C-alpha positions as CSV (number, residue, x, y, z in Angstrom):
1,X,-19.6,-33.2,-40.8
2,X,-19.9,-33.9,-37.1
3,X,-23.4,-33.2,-35.8
4,X,-22.1,-31.7,-32.5
5,X,-20.1,-28.9,-34.2
6,X,-21.8,-25.9,-35.5
7,X,-21.0,-24.3,-38.8
8,X,-19.8,-20.7,-38.2
9,X,-21.7,-18.2,-40.3
10,X,-20.0,-15.4,-42.1
11,X,-21.9,-12.9,-40.0
12,X,-20.3,-14.3,-36.9
13,X,-16.8,-13.9,-38.4
14,X,-17.6,-10.4,-39.6
15,X,-18.8,-9.4,-36.1
16,X,-15.5,-10.8,-34.6
17,X,-13.5,-8.9,-37.1
18,X,-15.4,-5.7,-36.4
19,X,-14.8,-6.0,-32.7
20,X,-11.1,-6.6,-33.3
21,X,-10.8,-3.6,-35.5
22,X,-12.7,-1.4,-33.0
23,X,-10.5,-2.5,-30.1
24,X,-7.3,-2.0,-32.1
25,X,-8.4,1.5,-33.2
26,X,-9.2,2.4,-29.6
27,X,-5.8,1.2,-28.3
28,X,-4.0,3.2,-31.0
29,X,-6.1,6.3,-30.1
30,X,-5.2,6.0,-26.4
31,X,-1.5,5.5,-27.3
32,X,-1.4,8.5,-29.5
33,X,-3.2,10.7,-26.9
34,X,-0.8,9.5,-24.2
35,X,2.3,10.3,-26.1
36,X,1.1,13.7,-27.0
37,X,0.3,14.4,-23.4
38,X,3.8,13.2,-22.3
39,X,5.4,15.5,-24.9
40,X,3.4,18.5,-23.7
41,X,4.3,17.8,-20.0
42,X,8.0,17.5,-20.9
43,X,7.9,20.8,-22.8
44,X,6.2,22.5,-19.9
45,X,8.9,21.1,-17.6
46,X,11.7,22.3,-19.8
47,X,10.2,25.8,-20.1
48,X,10.0,26.0,-16.3
49,X,13.6,24.8,-15.9
50,X,14.7,27.5,-18.4
51,X,12.8,30.2,-16.4
52,X,14.4,29.1,-13.2
53,X,17.9,29.0,-14.7
54,X,17.4,32.6,-15.9
55,X,16.1,33.7,-12.5
56,X,19.1,32.0,-10.7
57,X,21.5,33.7,-13.1
58,X,19.9,37.1,-12.4
59,X,20.1,36.5,-8.7
60,X,23.7,35.5,-9.0
61,X,24.4,38.7,-11.0
62,X,22.7,40.7,-8.2
63,X,24.8,39.1,-5.6
64,X,28.1,39.6,-7.4
65,X,27.5,43.0,-9.0
66,X,24.8,44.6,-6.8
67,X,22.3,44.9,-9.6
68,X,20.1,42.7,-11.8
69,X,21.1,42.3,-15.5
70,X,19.5,44.9,-17.7
71,X,18.7,42.4,-20.5
72,X,18.4,38.8,-21.3
73,X,21.4,39.2,-23.6
74,X,23.6,40.0,-20.6
75,X,22.5,36.7,-19.0
76,X,23.0,34.8,-22.2
77,X,26.5,36.2,-22.8
78,X,27.9,36.1,-19.2
79,X,26.1,33.0,-17.7
80,X,25.9,30.7,-20.6
81,X,22.2,30.3,-20.6
82,X,20.9,29.3,-24.1
83,X,17.7,28.0,-25.6
84,X,16.1,27.3,-28.9
85,X,14.3,30.5,-29.9
86,X,12.1,28.5,-32.3
87,X,10.8,26.5,-29.4
88,X,10.7,29.0,-26.5
89,X,9.8,32.7,-26.2
90,X,11.5,34.3,-23.3
91,X,10.1,37.5,-21.7
92,X,12.6,39.3,-19.5
93,X,11.2,42.5,-18.0
94,X,13.4,44.6,-15.8
95,X,11.6,46.6,-13.2
96,X,14.6,48.3,-11.6
97,X,18.2,47.6,-10.9
98,X,17.4,46.5,-7.3
99,X,14.1,44.6,-8.0
100,X,14.0,41.1,-9.3
101,X,13.0,41.0,-13.0
102,X,9.9,39.4,-14.2
103,X,10.8,36.3,-16.3
104,X,8.3,34.3,-18.3
105,X,9.0,31.4,-20.7
106,X,6.4,30.4,-23.2
107,X,6.6,27.3,-25.4
108,X,5.9,28.2,-29.0
109,X,3.3,26.2,-30.9
110,X,4.2,24.7,-34.2
111,X,2.3,26.7,-36.8
112,X,4.4,25.4,-39.8
113,X,2.4,22.2,-40.2
């Protein structure tokens, strides 16, 4: 054996392996957190788009018929707005025929897991 090279001990190799495992675990955790955050943001954006589409359809109905639709079923049937009821809960509250309805869209949480 060359006198200038040092023999690597098993504790040194174990320490390097431990550092590698910790770094890899940290990267996987950050990646999983990032993808779940992106999915939540996309779901919120889709819920807001659905809310705006329902409101635009209600305003269009008011402009054409002189009154806001009495139910969300009217908008669904006459304006082609559709959504996945397992994913979104839509609240459509009519205040009066000449007042804009209150529309809220909530993203359902998955409770079946």
